[in-house]
Each structure stands twice: as structure tokens, then as C-alpha cells.
C-alpha positions in Angstrom: 61.3 29.5 110.5 62.3 32.5 108.1 62.0 36.2 109.7 59.5 38.3 107.9 60.5 41.6 106.3 59.9 44.4 108.6 58.4 46.6 105.9 56.1 43.6 105.2 55.1 43.4 108.9 54.2 46.9 109.1 52.7 46.8 105.6 54.9 49.8 104.6 57.0 50.7 101.4 60.5 50.6 101.9 60.9 54.3 101.4 57.9 55.1 104.2 58.6 58.1 106.5 58.5 58.0 110.2 55.0 59.2 110.4 53.8 56.5 108.1 55.8 53.8 110.3 54.3 55.1 113.3 50.7 55.2 112.1 51.0 51.6 110.9 52.6 50.3 114.0 49.9 51.8 116.1 47.0 50.5 114.2 48.6 46.9 114.3 49.8 47.4 117.9 45.8 48.4 118.8 44.7 45.3 116.7 46.6 42.8 118.6 47.1 44.1 122.1 46.6 41.7 124.7 44.2 43.8 126.6 42.0 43.6 123.2 42.9 39.6 122.9 43.3 38.2 126.5 45.0 34.8 126.4 45.5 34.8 122.7 48.8 33.8 122.0 48.7 34.2 118.4 47.7 37.6 118.6 50.3 38.3 121.4 53.4 37.0 118.9 51.9 39.5 116.2 51.8 42.1 118.5 55.5 41.3 119.4 56.5 41.0 115.7 55.2 44.3 115.0 57.3 45.9 118.0 60.4 44.3 117.0 59.9 45.8 113.5 58.9 49.2 114.7 62.1 49.2 117.1 64.3 48.9 113.8 62.4 51.0 111.4 61.8 54.0 114.0 65.6 54.0 114.5 67.7 55.7 111.8 70.7 54.0 112.5 69.2 50.6 112.8 66.9 51.2 109.8 69.7 52.2 107.5 71.8 49.2 109.0 68.7 46.8 108.0 68.1 48.2 104.9 71.6 47.7 103.9 72.2 43.9 105.2 68.9 42.7 106.0 68.1 40.8 109.4 71.9 39.6 109.2 73.0 43.1 110.2 70.8 43.2 113.3 72.7 41.4 115.4 72.7 37.7 117.0 68.9 37.8 117.4 68.3 39.1 114.2 66.0 41.5 115.8 65.8 45.3 117.1 67.3 44.4 120.5 64.8 42.0 121.7 66.5 38.6 120.5 63.9 37.4 118.0 60.1 37.1 118.2 59.6 34.8 120.7 62.2 36.4 123.2 60.6 39.7 123.2 59.6 41.0 126.9 56.0 42.5 127.1 57.0 44.9 129.9 60.0 46.2 127.5 57.6 46.7 124.5 55.2 48.6 126.7 57.9 50.7 128.6 60.0 51.5 125.2 56.7 52.2 123.1 54.2 53.4 125.0 54.1 56.7 123.8 52.7 55.2 120.7 49.8 53.9 122.0 48.8 56.9 123.6 45.6 57.3 125.8 44.0 54.3 124.6 46.3 52.0 126.6 47.1 54.2 129.4 50.7 55.4 128.2 51.5 51.4 128.3 51.5 51.5 132.1 50.7 47.9 132.9 51.7 45.5 135.9 51.1 46.0 139.9 52.4 47.8 142.4 55.3 50.2 141.6 58.9 49.1 143.2 61.0 51.9 143.9 64.6 51.9 142.6 67.3 53.9 144.0 69.7 56.2 141.9 73.1 54.9 140.8 76.1 56.3 142.4 79.3 57.3 140.3 82.8 57.8 142.1 86.4 57.7 140.9 89.0 55.2 142.2 92.9 56.3 141.3 95.0 53.3 141.0 98.9 53.2 140.5 100.5 50.5 138.0 101.3 48.0 140.8 97.7 47.9 142.0 96.5 47.5 138.2 99.2 44.6 138.1 97.5 42.5 140.9 94.2 43.6 141.4 93.1 45.1 144.9 90.4 45.6 147.3 89.6 49.3 148.0 87.6 50.6 150.7 85.9 53.7 150.0 83.8 56.0 152.0 81.0 57.6 150.1 78.3 60.0 151.0 75.0 58.5 149.8 71.3 57.7 150.6 71.0 54.8 152.8 68.1 52.9 154.6 66.6 54.9 157.3 67.5 53.2 160.8 64.4 54.4 162.7 62.0 52.8 160.7 64.1 50.5 158.6 63.5 51.8 155.4 59.7 51.6 155.4 59.1 55.4 156.2 56.4 54.7 159.0 56.6 55.5 162.3 55.4 52.0 163.3 53.7 48.8 161.4 50.4 50.1 162.7 50.8 53.4 160.4 50.0 51.6 157.2 46.6 51.3 155.5 45.8 49.8 152.2 44.7 52.5 149.6 41.2 52.8 149.2 41.5 54.1 145.3 43.0 51.1 144.3 42.5 48.8 146.9 45.9 48.0 147.3 47.0 47.0 143.6 48.9 50.2 142.9 46.7 50.5 139.6 43.7 51.9 138.6 41.7 50.6 135.8 38.9 52.2 133.4 37.0 50.8 130.6 36.2 53.1 127.7 34.2 52.0 124.6 36.0 53.2 121.3 35.1 52.3 117.7 37.1 49.4 117.9 35.0 48.4 120.7 35.8 48.4 124.7 39.4 49.3 125.5 40.6 48.7 129.4 43.0 51.3 130.3 45.4 50.7 133.4 47.4 53.5 134.9 49.4 54.3 138.2 47.4 54.9 140.9 47.3 58.8 141.7 46.4 58.5 145.2 49.4 56.0 146.5 51.7 56.7 143.7 51.4 52.7 142.7 52.7 51.5 145.9 49.3 50.0 147.0 49.3 51.7 150.7 49.6 54.8 152.6 51.1 55.9 155.4 49.1 57.7 157.9 52.0 58.6 160.8 55.2 59.1 158.8 58.5 58.2 160.3 59.9 61.6 162.4 63.7 60.7 161.1 63.0 60.4 157.5 60.1 62.2 157.2 58.3 59.0 155.2 61.2 58.6 152.8 62.7 55.7 154.3 66.2 57.0 153.5 68.6 59.3 154.8 71.9 60.8 153.7 75.1 59.3 155.5 78.5 58.0 155.0 79.0 54.5 154.0 82.3 52.5 153.7 82.0 50.3 150.7 84.7 47.5 150.1 85.3 47.3 146.2 87.4 44.3 144.7 88.9 45.7 141.7 90.6 43.1 139.1 94.0 42.8 137.8 94.2 44.4 134.0 91.8 47.2 134.4 92.6 50.6 132.7 91.9 54.5 132.6 88.2 55.3 132.0 87.5 51.5 132.4 83.7 51.6 134.4 82.9 48.8 137.0 79.4 48.0 138.6 78.9 47.0 142.2 75.3 45.9 142.0 73.0 47.3 144.8 75.8 49.5 146.5 74.2 52.8 145.3 71.6 55.2 146.7 69.2 53.2 148.6 65.5 53.3 147.4 62.5 54.8 149.3 60.6 52.6 151.3 62.2 49.4 151.1 62.6 49.3 147.4 65.6 48.0 145.1 68.9 50.2 145.5 70.7 51.5 142.3 74.1 50.5 141.6 77.6 51.4 142.2 79.6 52.7 139.4 83.4 52.7 139.9 85.4 54.7 137.2 89.3 53.9 137.0 91.8 56.6 136.8 95.4 55.6 136.4 98.2 57.1 138.3 101.2 58.1 136.0 104.2 55.9 137.0 107.6 57.6 137.4 109.5 55.3 134.9 107.0 53.3 133.0 104.6 54.3 130.2 101.6 51.8 129.6 100.3 51.3 126.1 97.7 48.6 126.1 99.0 45.6 128.5 102.5 46.5 127.3 104.9 48.9 129.4 107.8 51.0 127.9 110.8 52.0 129.3 113.5 54.4 128.0 117.2 52.9 129.0 119.8 55.6 128.5 123.6 54.2 127.7 126.7 55.9 127.0 128.4 55.4 123.7 131.2 53.5 125.3 128.4 50.9 126.9 126.7 50.7 123.3 130.4 49.9 122.0 131.6 47.6 124.3 128.3 46.2 125.7 127.1 46.4 129.3 124.6 44.9 132.0 121.9 47.5 133.3 119.1 47.2 135.7 115.5 48.5 134.5 112.5 48.7 136.7 109.5 46.4 136.4 106.2 46.0 138.0 107.7 43.3 140.2 111.0 45.1 141.1 114.2 45.5 139.2 115.5 43.3 136.4 119.1 43.0 135.0 119.3 43.0 131.1 122.2 42.7 129.1 123.2 45.0 126.3 125.3 43.7 123.5 128.5 45.0 122.3 127.6 47.1 119.3 124.1 47.9 120.5 122.5 50.6 117.9 120.1 53.4 119.0 116.7 53.1 119.2 117.2 49.3 119.7 114.2 47.7 121.5 114.8 44.9 124.2 111.7 43.0 124.6 111.2 41.3 128.4 108.2 38.7 127.9 105.6 38.6 130.6 106.6 41.6 132.3 104.1 44.1 131.2 100.4 44.4 132.9 98.0 41.2 132.7 95.0 41.2 130.7 91.4 41.6 132.1 90.0 38.3 133.0 92.8 36.5 131.3 96.2 34.7 132.0 97.8 36.6 129.3 100.3 39.3 130.4 102.0 41.8 128.0 105.6 42.7 127.6 108.0 45.1 129.0 109.6 47.0 126.0 113.0 48.6 126.8 114.3 51.4 124.1 117.9 51.7 124.3 119.0 55.5 123.9 122.6 56.0 123.2 123.4 59.1 125.0 125.8 61.7 123.0 127.8 63.8 125.2 127.2 67.6 125.0 130.6 68.8 126.4 134.2 67.0 126.2 137.2 67.9 127.9 140.4 68.9 125.8 141.5 65.3 126.9 138.2 63.5 125.7 138.3 65.4 122.7 141.5 64.6 121.8 140.8 60.7 122.3 137.6 60.9 120.3 139.2 62.8 117.1 141.8 60.1 117.3 138.8 57.6 117.5 137.1 59.4 114.2 139.6 58.2 112.1 139.8 54.6 113.1 138.1 52.2 110.3 136.1 50.8 112.9 134.4 53.7 113.7 133.3 54.4 110.3 129.7 53.6 109.3 129.1 50.4 107.8 125.4 49.3 107.4 125.0 46.1 106.3 121.9 44.4 104.8 121.4 42.5 108.1 120.8 45.8 110.0 117.0 46.7 110.2 115.8 50.1 109.0 113.7 52.3 110.9 110.4 51.3 109.4 111.0 47.4 109.9 112.1 48.0 113.6 108.6 50.0 114.0 107.0 46.9 112.2 108.4 44.5 114.9 107.6 46.6 117.4 104.0 46.8 116.7 104.1 43.1 116.1 
């Protein structure tokens, strides 16, 4: 079924300002709110539809993209980040737009007992090119919040130290009914007595003082795949700070720092090396050893090699992340011009300078600087 126009859904003109859009959405949200229409699937879909439209039209960037490209400019789902009308999550709507509902709906607070979540922890890990090329498992020591051993993370001195909250009767929510011009409105909010947990600790743990977490050093094994790059961030689920009283632990965010290699320079998955040879080697040809990630490799310099010629060693670069493809090693040949000559060397060079073979004779086959650069970047 074709998606309806967002302006049509909210009943506003295309030039409507933020206040008009918000006012119209609030009116529709109150009309089709699930608390006012229990069990009504049609009302729930209209509620989701209005939330999707508001998500786009209340965001200047999304609104501009929608005005220019319509639904096709809003991504795969065509919506404001919820994947279409049928894929919207009610909890996301209440979480994101609770301020629009105001006190009539308890600020969007719904659901049962509160689940504590630990904060994420961010660390930096330095890697050299060899470690990046092959991937590695690193054991990192970090100071973070961990579950208290004394109370096993419960925050209580013993199992009998808990009792059900008398204010919310263990639900973690308090509910009240209000009479408004739209009829009766049911308001749900987090219980102020237990903080949404549904139970209260009468005898707190002497080690963590009821928090269920303490600061300690933890050793974490981190598997880093091959092909990562400077600034890339990896996430290790559940290895961040522990949550209070047995909640869900946060994530460990690993930021990659790349150590500079003494010889090789990285550009994407390709590596670069500057190889210097003498004027004589450039004219006569030679064999040189160049460093690679795997060790050293011998390459042949053909007679008559020009300065700045780039030799490509395929597959000698770095692997692409989550792929079998590898970059190349690009060797830039630099011809070293001597800065000082002895009398004998100068005499030899003066004799060679008059030789016909030493006079520049560029041909059409010789690639220009721009052609070499184009070939290099390809």
C-alpha cells in the first residue's frame, strides 16, 4: 500500500512551522493514544503513522530531504527511522516523543519495572601494521565498575533484606486516572519510592552500600579482526561498566590507534615504500630487497628505469576488513643524485655527459607525470 503524505497525515500545510507541526501531532497522539483506545489496532496504527510523520517533519534535516525527494529519500523503510508504519516500536515512540505528550500521559513513561543499565566504557588500543594485517587477541586491563562479590550484585546484605515496595506493589509504576475534556486519561510514571525497581532493600550490603557494584580492575580479552584502521571503533557487548543491582552491563567501546611503521606508509589497504637507487643502478638495472608485512621481498629494477616509477606488488598490502581482498604494496623508485663528486668521478661524468646515450630522448611510449598518477590511483 502506498505511503500517505506526512503533511496530509498531520493535517498541516507544507509551509507549517515547528509549533504547528507539534500541535497537530499532539492532537492526533492524544486522540489515538493506546491508553485511550485499549485493544484498538486501527487506532494504534494511526498513532504509529502520526509518530512517523512527526519524526520526519520535526527534524530539519529529514524534513528537507523529504520535501526534496519524498518517501524515496527517507531510506529503505521510507520512514523516519522506524522502518515503516508496521515496524514502529511503541516504546521507541514514547521514549523519543514523550515530551510532546506532556503530563497527560506521564511524560511517555510506560512499561513495568525499571532495568538498570551500566554505562559504556571507551578505551584505546594501539596496533602495529603486523597486528592489523593478521588480526590479534589483546588482553587489556581496565578499571571499571564490576558486580559486587559480597552481595552477588544485588546490593542487599542477604536474600531476606528485600521487601516489595508498598507504593507500587512491586510493579515499579504508579498509575492515576484524570478526568479531562477528552475523557478519562490514565497516567503511568516511575514509582518514586523504589525508583521503578519494584522492591526496596532494608539491609544494604556493607561492601557496595546497596549499589551492587564496586570499582575494580578487570582483564578483558578483545579479539580484533584483521584490516582495522585508525579511528575505527569496535564494540564488545556487555563488557563495559556493570549495572547497579543486577542490571544489564554496558558495552566496551574499543577505539583503534595505529602505530607508525618505520618504513611503510598506509593508504587505505595499500602500503607505500620509497626505494632509493643510484643513477648507475637505474641505468644498468639491479635487484633490491623491500620490506613487506611478511618480511622482505626481492624485486627487479629493469635497466633504464626512470625516477618515480611505481612498481606494484599485488596482494602485499593489508586485508580489507571482513573480506578476503588484500591491498597492494606500491614501491616508488627514487633515483638518487649524488651531491658531491670526487675529481675522478667528475671526470667520468663529464665524459658521459657528451655521450649520445645520456641525452634525453623522451618517446611517445614514456608516460607523463599525470598518466603515472592516474595509473597509480587506479
